[in-house]
SEFI-287251 format. One record per residue: residue number from 1; residue in one letter; x, y, z of N, C-alpha, C in turn. Coordinates in steps of 0.001 Angstrom, whole numbers, plus 500000, padded with zeros to 6 digits. Atoms other than C-alpha are relative to their C-alpha. Layout:
# SEFI-287251
   num   residu      n.u      n.v      n.w     ca.u     ca.v     ca.w      c.u      c.v      c.w
   NUM        A        X        Y        Z        X        Y        Z        X        Y        Z
...
***
This chain:
# SEFI-287251
   num   residu      n.u      n.v      n.w     ca.u     ca.v     ca.w      c.u      c.v      c.w
     1        M   500509   500923   500996   699884   087497   822434   498718   500625   499228
     2        A   501122   499541   501069   697898   088637   819373   499041   498921   500014
     3        L   500966   500808   500116   694621   087030   818906   499593   500102   498317
     4        S   500542   499762   501212   693425   086165   815437   498564   500139   499774
     5        T   501525   499639   500308   690275   087699   814063   499434   499265   498888
     6        Q   500565   500851   500779   689950   085270   811268   498859   498946   500397
     7        K   500943   500877   500014   686709   083482   810876   500305   498398   499552
     8        T   499688   501464   500782   687067   079428   810311   498602   499861   499670
     9        T   501396   500374   500514   684140   078241   808331   500133   498387   499894
    10        A   499973   501665   500185   683374   074417   807954   499920   499946   498390
    11        V   499782   500307   501299   684485   073075   804542   498798   498971   499642
    12        T   500976   501013   500585   681804   071555   802365   500833   499244   499326
    13        V   499329   501101   500934   682575   068373   800737   499137   500071   498851
    14        F   500711   500039   501162   681316   068484   796870   500308   498751   499405
    15        K   500399   501379   500854   680334   065334   794754   500320   500505   498454
    16        D   499918   499881   501673   681124   065137   790982   498704   500125   499537
    17        G   501146   499893   500513   678471   066593   789086   499185   501252   500662
    18        D   500496   498745   499377   677684   069398   791470   500395   501275   499358
    19        Y   499778   498531   500607   677207   073012   790398   500533   500935   501181
    20        V   499415   499136   498944   679321   075468   792333   500312   501332   499536
    21        L   499630   498604   500405   680057   079114   792352   501625   500019   500426
    22        Y   498612   500225   499974   683903   079176   792093   500711   501365   500001
    23        R   499090   498816   500211   686168   082315   792856   501567   499526   499878
    24        D   498571   500351   500464   689608   082004   791219   500833   501201   501156
    25        P   499468   499167   499202   691639   083261   794150   501345   500813   499485
    26        A   499048   499289   500488   694674   084369   792065   499278   501386   499455
    27        M   500692   498967   500603   692360   086663   790080   499367   500987   500905
    28        Y   500915   498928   498894   690402   087892   792931   501086   500712   501108
    29        W   499175   499557   499294   693336   088809   795066   501083   500826   499361
    30        T   498918   499202   500909   695314   090540   792097   498914   501137   499404
    31        G   500810   499207   500309   691850   092442   791587   499552   500047   498610
    32        K   500565   499855   501278   691219   091379   788176   498518   499608   499642
    33        P   501332   500304   500206   687869   091123   786669   499479   498508   499490
    34        G   500230   501285   500367   685945   087840   786105   500294   498950   500955
    35        H   499560   500973   498701   687102   086173   789250   499221   498986   500459
    36        T   501102   501080   499645   683854   084356   789965   499190   499589   498954
    37        F   500689   500423   501330   681992   082169   787797   499677   498602   500600
    38        V   500376   501333   499869   679800   078974   787724   500693   498995   499408
    39        C   499090   501332   500365   681576   075487   787519   499143   498861   500367
    40        R   500642   501186   499681   680478   071841   787662   501172   499240   500383
    41        V   499072   500870   499344   682497   069676   789623   500258   498741   499111
    42        K   499616   501288   500841   684275   067179   787286   500505   498880   500784
    43        K   499235   500964   499304   686460   065347   789708   500213   500411   501554
    44        A   499652   499587   498766   686310   065430   793534   501311   499094   500320
    45        W   498932   500673   499505   689984   064183   794936   500008   499560   501207
    46        A   499489   500520   498455   690939   062372   798212   500686   501001   500561
    47        T   499107   499058   499201   693208   065193   798757   499126   501286   500285
    48        G   500853   498746   499696   690250   067697   799137   500038   501000   498777
    49        E   500055   499058   501232   690956   069286   795820   499107   499517   498956
    50        Y   500866   500374   501086   688847   069470   792798   500194   500412   498734
    51        T   499642   499655   501402   688909   069457   789188   498472   500734   499260
    52        L   501345   499179   500613   686183   072121   787614   500018   500167   498596
    53        T   500382   499346   501316   684675   072956   784341   499048   501142   500029
    54        A   500682   498412   499786   683719   076579   783987   498969   499737   498854
    55        L   500963   500427   501071   680288   076330   782339   499829   500882   498857
    56        V   499818   498955   501230   680600   079495   780115   501010   499794   499103
    57        S   498725   500267   500666   684024   078861   778749   500500   498727   499689
    58        D   499522   501479   500064   684367   075125   779199   501339   499975   500315
    59        R   498424   500101   499732   687951   075832   780573   500050   499059   501328
    60        L   499832   500960   498998   689087   073317   783028   500879   500637   501041
    61        I   499129   499402   498757   690331   074385   786547   500308   498957   500601
    62        E   499672   501368   499198   692479   071668   788346   500504   500759   501238
    63        F   499501   499802   498728   693529   071941   791923   499113   500890   500804
    64        A   500783   498686   499288   690516   074379   793131   499934   499232   501488
    65        K   500321   500421   498661   690049   074313   796784   498595   500263   500362
    66        A   501267   499907   499585   686725   073972   798675   499697   501456   500546
    67        D   500119   498596   499330   687387   077357   800508   499576   500952   499111
    68        Y   500330   499152   501204   686853   079141   797163   498815   499748   499210
    69        M   501206   500763   500616   683644   077045   796273   498832   500174   500828
    70        R   501355   500151   499360   679952   077501   797126   499046   499075   499388
    71        L   500961   500785   500478   677414   074977   796564   498742   500939   499318
    72        L   501003   499391   500550   674616   076104   794015   498987   499085   500118
    73        P   500925   500881   500215   671738   073994   794871   498985   500145   499198
    74        P   501014   499697   500870   669060   073147   792503   498766   500640   500661
    75        L   501285   498940   499272   666369   074504   795067   500117   501247   499642
    76        D   500040   498509   500479   667630   077810   794458   499921   500251   498628
    77        A   500168   499730   501535   667977   077576   790707   498610   499814   499467
    78        M   501293   500237   500511   664474   076326   790368   498749   500669   500903
    79        R   500836   499410   499010   663008   078521   793438   499065   500981   499130
    80        D   500651   499348   500720   661655   081167   790357   498988   499208   499523
    81        I   501230   500784   500654   659502   078557   788664   499154   499401   501246
    82        D   500794   500617   498992   658381   076949   792059   499082   501417   500660
    83        T   500675   499027   499474   657202   080480   793316   499357   501080   499163
    84        A   500420   499298   501231   656153   082143   790047   498233   500253   500340
    85        P   501434   499970   499984   652616   083670   790260   499394   499806   498532
    86        L   500209   500367   501230   651447   081604   787108   498588   500697   499416
    87        H   501301   499537   500496   648012   083217   787062   499642   501451   499749
    88        S   500212   498589   500242   648598   086904   786526   500503   500206   498572
    89        A   499656   499355   501379   649139   088772   783224   501700   500146   499904
    90        D   498562   499779   500320   652953   089758   784157   500751   498819   500811
    91        A   499394   501140   499239   653931   086229   785722   501401   499862   499250
    92        A   498986   500300   500497   656585   085908   783136   501330   501022   500334
    93        D   499241   498942   499697   658249   089238   783921   501061   499643   501239
    94        G   498938   500308   498920   659763   087918   787356   500709   498629   499921
    95        M   499553   501363   500467   661060   084578   785784   501339   500319   499287
    96        T   498820   500089   500883   664570   084034   784541   499790   499486   498780
    97        A   500015   500385   501430   665272   083167   780901   499956   498589   500075
    98        A   499885   501674   499674   666389   079483   782042   498555   499667   500523
    99        A   501262   500394   499432   662961   079272   783993   499006   500134   498657
   100        M   501028   499909   501074   660991   080371   781049   500133   498916   498637
   101        A   499671   500869   500729   662784   078011   778818   499697   498659   500354
   102        W   500315   501181   499303   662164   075192   781078   498623   499876   499747
   103        L   501585   500155   500175   658161   075876   781138   499767   499831   498414
   104        T   500513   500245   501234   658144   076219   777290   500414   498663   499737
   105        Q   499634   501209   500508   659819   072996   776783   499136   498639   500808
   106        Q   501159   501058   499370   657535   071122   779484   498821   500235   499408
   107        H   501221   499885   500787   654454   072649   777624   500322   499390   498799
   108        A   500076   500411   501125   655714   071578   774376   499990   498467   499982
   109        T   499976   501449   499826   656430   067898   775520   498820   499396   500615
   110        A   501472   500350   499364   653370   067570   777761   498819   499742   498932
   111        N   501269   500059   500782   651114   068113   774988   500266   498987   498553
   112        Q   499929   500628   501071   652534   065664   772505   499928   498372   500563
   113        R   500033   501761   499843   652087   061746   772001   501328   499529   500209
   114        P   498364   500661   499722   655100   059905   773670   500297   499210   498924
   115        E   499311   500364   500912   657458   058757   771116   500396   498667   500444
   116        L   499820   501246   499867   658110   055074   770740   501766   499966   499614
   117        P   498602   499890   500485   662051   054267   770458   499917   499156   498610
   118        E   500061   500860   501329   663225   053102   766814   500398   498630   500099
   119        H   499867   501343   499943   662780   049558   766232   501249   499404   499446
   120        R   498447   500504   500400   666192   047664   765695   499900   498792   499180
***
């Protein structure tokens, strides 16, 4: 009797709106480039499959399986902002462009008077 050496992993359940890293299995197993990319979960189906939207291309991916998806938690995306040494001369060198854009926006809006909604 042969024993299987495959590891089984617990499958994560994703929610609508989650950001995930998706690996297209057909592209991956055929060796095509660009097989892994960031997506947003558009719809989580009761069947355990998902409809995704690729962030860069806006391409719709239907029937995606959770085995080929990994959650991209906000904590990881924002870690560089949370841990940046803001009081040193080269603090910006260790931050991503997205982190710098966020900080720039925060600085711009924090120093303005709040706008009131337009009167109807």
